[in-house]
VMD Tcl script that draws the C-alpha trace (Angstrom):
set ca {
  {-15.02 7.34 -12.76}
  {-15.58 5.81 -9.31}
  {-16.41 8.42 -6.72}
  {-15.98 7.73 -3.03}
  {-12.56 6.28 -2.15}
  {-11.08 5.19 1.17}
  {-7.32 5.77 1.30}
  {-5.23 4.58 4.26}
  {-1.85 6.02 5.17}
  {-2.83 9.24 3.40}
  {-0.82 11.69 5.52}
  {2.36 11.37 3.43}
  {4.16 9.64 0.58}
  {2.32 7.45 -1.91}
  {-0.94 7.64 0.05}
  {-1.03 11.43 -0.07}
  {-0.26 11.41 -3.80}
  {-2.98 8.82 -4.44}
  {-5.43 11.15 -2.69}
  {-4.29 14.04 -4.87}
  {-4.64 11.95 -8.04}
  {-8.13 10.76 -7.12}
  {-9.19 14.32 -6.28}
  {-7.78 15.52 -9.60}
  {-10.25 13.19 -11.32}
  {-13.12 14.67 -9.33}
  {-13.44 11.90 -6.76}
  {-14.60 12.36 -3.18}
  {-12.74 10.43 -0.50}
  {-12.14 9.40 3.07}
  {-8.51 9.76 4.10}
  {-7.10 8.16 7.20}
  {-3.82 8.05 9.14}
  {-2.63 8.60 12.70}
  {-1.54 12.20 12.16}
  {-4.63 14.39 12.22}
  {-2.84 17.66 11.47}
  {-1.47 16.30 8.19}
  {-4.90 14.92 7.25}
  {-6.57 18.27 7.90}
  {-3.95 20.06 5.79}
  {-4.51 17.63 2.92}
  {-8.28 17.96 3.24}
  {-8.03 21.76 2.96}
  {-5.71 21.49 -0.03}
  {-7.87 19.06 -1.98}
  {-11.22 20.66 -1.25}
  {-10.01 24.14 -2.21}
  {-8.12 23.03 -5.33}
  {-10.44 20.37 -6.75}
  {-13.84 21.17 -5.15}
  {-14.27 17.61 -3.89}
  {-15.51 16.41 -0.50}
  {-12.86 14.97 1.79}
  {-13.63 13.23 5.09}
  {-10.85 12.57 7.59}
  {-10.60 9.76 10.14}
  {-7.53 9.85 12.37}
  {-6.79 6.57 14.11}
  {-4.14 3.89 14.59}
  {-5.11 1.34 11.95}
  {-2.76 -1.28 13.34}
  {-4.13 -1.12 16.89}
  {-6.51 -3.86 18.08}
  {-9.88 -3.17 16.51}
  {-8.52 -0.26 14.47}
  {-9.47 -1.65 11.07}
  {-12.95 -2.65 12.21}
  {-13.44 0.82 13.68}
  {-12.33 2.44 10.43}
  {-14.67 0.25 8.38}
  {-17.61 1.15 10.62}
  {-16.93 4.89 10.39}
  {-16.31 4.78 6.63}
  {-19.47 2.79 5.89}
  {-21.50 5.35 7.81}
  {-20.29 8.01 5.36}
  {-21.26 6.12 2.20}
  {-20.58 3.13 -0.04}
  {-16.87 2.80 -0.80}
  {-16.26 2.35 -4.51}
  {-12.45 2.46 -4.33}
  {-10.42 0.96 -1.47}
  {-6.73 1.86 -1.39}
  {-4.75 0.00 1.27}
  {-1.55 2.03 1.41}
  {-0.73 2.14 5.15}
  {2.34 0.15 6.15}
  {5.88 0.42 7.46}
  {9.21 -1.41 7.44}
  {12.17 -1.70 9.76}
  {15.89 -2.33 9.26}
  {18.02 -4.81 11.17}
  {18.64 -8.48 11.82}
  {15.42 -10.08 13.00}
  {16.76 -11.43 16.31}
  {18.23 -8.00 17.13}
  {15.01 -6.13 16.50}
  {12.25 -5.41 19.00}
  {9.79 -8.27 18.49}
  {6.86 -6.03 19.42}
  {7.77 -3.70 16.54}
  {7.68 -6.59 14.07}
  {4.35 -7.81 15.45}
  {3.03 -4.26 14.96}
  {4.31 -4.37 11.38}
  {2.36 -7.57 10.73}
  {-0.73 -6.09 12.39}
  {-0.70 -3.08 10.06}
  {0.78 -4.45 6.83}
  {-1.18 -7.72 6.88}
  {-4.01 -7.96 9.40}
  {-5.48 -4.48 8.91}
  {-5.33 -4.87 5.12}
  {-7.09 -8.25 5.34}
  {-9.80 -6.80 7.56}
  {-10.53 -3.88 5.26}
  {-10.56 -6.13 2.18}
  {-13.07 -8.39 3.94}
  {-15.41 -5.56 4.94}
  {-15.32 -3.61 1.71}
  {-14.73 -6.51 -0.67}
  {-17.93 -8.11 0.60}
  {-19.82 -4.83 0.24}
  {-18.49 -4.22 -3.28}
  {-19.36 -7.77 -4.37}
  {-22.91 -7.35 -3.04}
  {-23.28 -4.13 -5.04}
  {-21.72 -5.68 -8.16}
  {-18.61 -3.53 -8.56}
  {-15.59 -1.91 -7.01}
  {-11.84 -1.39 -7.18}
  {-9.21 -2.38 -4.60}
  {-5.57 -1.29 -4.73}
  {-3.21 -2.92 -2.23}
  {0.19 -1.24 -2.05}
  {2.79 -3.99 -2.00}
  {6.41 -3.80 -3.19}
  {9.01 -5.48 -5.36}
  {10.06 -6.86 -1.96}
  {7.22 -9.34 -2.47}
  {9.32 -11.21 -5.04}
  {12.13 -12.29 -2.70}
  {13.10 -12.87 0.93}
  {14.65 -9.84 2.63}
  {17.58 -10.37 4.98}
  {17.83 -7.30 7.27}
  {14.14 -6.59 6.61}
  {12.87 -10.14 6.99}
  {9.43 -9.32 8.38}
  {8.73 -6.43 6.01}
  {9.56 -8.43 2.88}
  {7.42 -11.31 4.16}
  {4.45 -9.00 4.75}
  {4.66 -7.73 1.20}
  {4.85 -11.29 -0.16}
  {1.60 -11.88 1.70}
  {-0.01 -8.74 0.27}
  {0.79 -9.67 -3.32}
  {-0.25 -13.31 -2.92}
  {-3.45 -12.39 -1.09}
  {-4.35 -9.72 -3.64}
  {-4.07 -12.12 -6.56}
  {-6.22 -14.76 -4.88}
  {-8.81 -12.17 -3.90}
  {-8.96 -10.82 -7.44}
  {-9.69 -14.31 -8.77}
  {-12.48 -14.77 -6.24}
  {-14.09 -11.36 -6.82}
  {-13.57 -10.61 -10.51}
  {-16.75 -12.34 -11.68}
  {-18.62 -10.23 -9.12}
  {-17.41 -7.02 -10.74}
  {-14.59 -6.32 -8.26}
  {-10.91 -6.18 -9.23}
  {-7.90 -6.26 -6.91}
  {-4.53 -4.84 -7.95}
  {-1.19 -5.21 -6.15}
  {0.99 -2.14 -6.72}
  {4.62 -3.32 -6.45}
  {6.98 -0.36 -6.74}
  {10.72 -0.42 -6.23}
  {12.39 2.23 -4.08}
  {10.30 5.38 -3.69}
  {11.58 8.71 -2.39}
  {9.37 9.07 0.70}
  {9.77 9.26 4.47}
  {9.48 5.43 4.47}
  {13.28 5.28 4.20}
  {13.67 7.36 7.36}
  {11.03 5.44 9.28}
  {12.53 2.09 8.25}
  {16.08 3.28 9.12}
  {17.30 2.48 5.60}
  {19.32 5.62 4.91}
  {22.90 4.68 4.19}
  {21.95 1.54 2.25}
  {21.98 1.03 -1.52}
  {18.22 0.50 -1.32}
  {17.74 4.12 -0.25}
  {19.66 5.59 -3.19}
  {17.50 7.30 -5.81}
  {13.99 6.00 -6.20}
  {10.91 7.06 -8.11}
  {8.79 9.97 -6.99}
  {5.71 9.23 -4.91}
  {3.56 11.18 -7.38}
  {4.71 9.08 -10.35}
  {4.16 5.81 -8.47}
  {0.73 6.92 -7.30}
  {-0.40 7.85 -10.82}
  {0.95 4.57 -12.20}
  {-0.75 2.53 -9.48}
  {-4.07 4.32 -9.77}
  {-4.21 3.76 -13.53}
  {-3.28 0.10 -13.06}
  {-6.11 -0.28 -10.54}
  {-8.64 1.31 -12.88}
  {-7.49 -1.00 -15.68}
  {-7.96 -4.00 -13.39}
  {-4.34 -5.12 -13.63}
  {-3.32 -7.94 -11.32}
  {0.24 -6.88 -10.43}
  {1.84 -3.57 -11.36}
  {5.56 -2.74 -11.19}
  {6.27 0.88 -12.04}
  {9.59 0.49 -13.91}
  {10.28 -1.66 -16.97}
  {13.77 -2.47 -15.68}
  {12.28 -3.81 -12.46}
  {9.59 -5.74 -14.33}
  {12.30 -7.59 -16.25}
  {14.43 -8.13 -13.15}
  {11.61 -9.47 -10.98}
  {9.91 -11.64 -13.60}
  {12.74 -12.83 -15.83}
  {15.98 -12.65 -13.83}
  {15.31 -13.21 -10.13}
  {13.34 -16.47 -10.56}
  {16.28 -18.10 -12.35}
  {19.08 -17.06 -10.00}
  {20.30 -19.45 -7.27}
  {18.40 -18.66 -4.08}
  {21.57 -18.21 -2.00}
  {22.81 -15.63 -4.51}
  {19.51 -13.74 -4.28}
  {19.72 -13.72 -0.50}
  {23.27 -12.34 -0.61}
  {22.28 -9.69 -3.14}
  {19.38 -8.48 -1.05}
  {21.42 -8.50 2.14}
  {24.20 -6.47 0.51}
  {21.65 -3.99 -0.84}
  {20.38 -3.41 2.69}
  {23.71 -3.34 4.50}
  {24.89 0.04 5.74}
}
mol new
graphics top color blue
foreach p $ca { graphics top sphere $p radius 0.5 }
foreach p [lrange $ca 0 end-1] q [lrange $ca 1 end] { graphics top cylinder $p $q radius 0.2 }
display resetview
């Protein structure tokens, strides 16, 4: 069982549940997010319940230099055996109507920060001969996303990048898994302004998705979709539908 994990976006949702799952297996960790109060509450919960050691680093991962700063602080604590890139956000609306700065910030966090952390810790893991990386992507990675154009594109990057990185690192003892859940019942829907759309209806629990993703990472799976129905849809239905029809379907799903 790998010990020290670094988990980004750990203050809520899937990230918080991944931290709980790792702690339940006896793993120490570094948890990071912008909201220090939530990190401290999670640290107290995990240390008292599971008797593990939890370090907190509160910072804005998407800010210039944020990922490099996190890597430096984390490496000073100890060798990272598990890297979980969970931090990310979306945003609803037609691209030309959205604040461009908000979409640039989305790319900075969802793509650039993830790349930076994979570079720092992937290199370190390869040098030590082993490690696990879990990059939280989405079923959004399988299609373009009208009314969330930038978010869907960032997740397509995450899944593509993760697969290439796994191929490069696997013979060095490092595996990279892209977790690609469908809708998940977290505050992501509020933050992305998706309430009132079909996409926001239902959804798996964050705890179930976290457990599924963690196990997939430990098994060294390449891509992991948490529902059989979605696995069939993404791999055996979507690729064969006319692209214009897919675009209309996704747009309707995200229309309020």
